[in-house]
C-alpha positions in Angstrom: -9.9 8.6 -13.1 -9.3 6.8 -9.8 -9.1 8.6 -6.5 -7.3 6.9 -3.6 -7.7 8.0 0.1 -5.3 6.5 2.7 -5.6 6.3 6.3 -3.9 4.5 9.4 -0.6 5.8 9.5 1.3 7.1 12.7 4.0 6.7 15.3 4.9 3.2 16.8 7.5 1.7 18.8 9.9 -1.0 17.2 8.0 -4.3 17.4 4.6 -2.7 17.0 1.8 -3.2 14.6 -0.1 -0.6 12.3 -2.7 -1.1 9.7 -3.0 1.1 6.6 -6.2 1.3 4.6 -6.9 2.6 1.2 -10.1 3.2 -0.5 -10.6 3.7 -4.1 -13.3 5.5 -5.9 -14.2 6.8 -9.4 -13.5 4.5 -12.4 -12.9 1.4 -10.1 -14.4 -0.9 -12.8 -11.0 -1.1 -14.7 -8.6 -1.5 -11.7 -6.2 -4.3 -12.4 -4.3 -4.2 -9.1 -3.7 -2.2 -5.9 -0.8 -1.9 -3.8 1.4 -0.1 -1.1 4.8 1.6 -2.0 7.0 3.6 0.5 9.5 6.3 0.3 12.2 7.1 3.0 13.9 10.3 3.0 16.6 10.3 0.5 15.5 7.0 -1.1 13.5 6.0 -4.1 9.9 4.9 -3.7 9.8 1.2 -3.5 7.2 -1.4 -3.7 6.2 -3.0 -0.3 3.3 -5.3 -1.2 0.7 -5.6 -4.2 -2.5 -7.6 -4.8 -4.0 -8.1 -8.3 -7.8 -8.3 -8.6 -7.4 -12.1 -9.2 -5.9 -12.2 -5.7 -2.2 -12.7 -6.5 0.1 -11.1 -3.9 3.8 -9.8 -4.2 5.8 -8.6 -1.4 9.2 -7.1 -1.0 11.8 -9.2 0.6 12.3 -6.8 3.3 8.5 -7.1 4.7 7.9 -10.9 4.0 6.7 -12.6 6.9 5.8 -9.3 8.7 3.5 -7.4 6.4 0.3 -8.9 4.9 -1.7 -7.2 2.2 -5.6 -7.6 1.9 -7.3 -6.8 -1.1 -11.3 -6.5 -1.1 -12.7 -6.3 -4.6 -16.4 -5.7 -3.2 -15.3 -2.7 -1.4 -12.4 -1.6 -3.5 -10.0 -1.3 -0.8 -6.6 -2.7 0.1 -5.2 -2.9 3.6 -1.6 -3.4 4.7 -1.3 -5.0 8.2 2.3 -4.3 9.4 3.9 -6.2 12.3 7.1 -6.5 14.0 8.0 -2.9 12.8 11.4 -2.0 12.5 12.8 1.7 12.4 14.0 1.0 8.8 10.2 0.8 7.9 9.9 4.4 8.7 8.5 6.2 5.5 5.9 7.7 3.8 3.5 5.0 2.5 1.6 5.5 -0.7 -1.5 3.5 -2.0 -1.2 2.8 -5.8 -3.9 1.6 -8.1 -3.2 0.3 -11.6 -5.9 0.8 -14.3 -6.1 -1.4 -17.5 -8.3 -0.1 -20.2 -7.9 -2.0 -23.6 -4.4 -3.2 -22.7 -3.2 0.4 -21.5 -2.0 0.5 -18.1 -2.3 3.9 -15.9 -1.1 4.5 -12.2 -2.8 6.5 -9.7 -1.5 7.4 -6.3 -2.8 8.4 -3.0 -1.5 11.4 -1.0 0.6 9.3 1.3 0.6 8.5 5.0 3.5 8.8 7.4 4.7 5.8 9.1 7.4 6.2 12.0 8.9 3.5 13.9 10.7 4.5 17.0 13.6 2.5 18.3 
């Protein structure tokens, strides 16, 4: 099992910045990738950004150039630096870890942290 604890959400004005942090514990040796997803009211959960243990990063088109994901394998953490925030970035942000054991992939989720961007 993998446990994920998120922190760093809050209320910010449009154009501002926030940094989200996620720390993994438990069976961390088998983590393949970590990332951030978000879910706005009435919408499906969507990928924001992810980073593999090898360092490959992936971003949603809507956040490219504004958000940066940082993965630290030694600390088993993943941070999301969000800049130039827009009201449409308002959502609950979830940390996700993908664990790979003998080719089988398992997803683990954090409890979510609210990000609200006011106009």
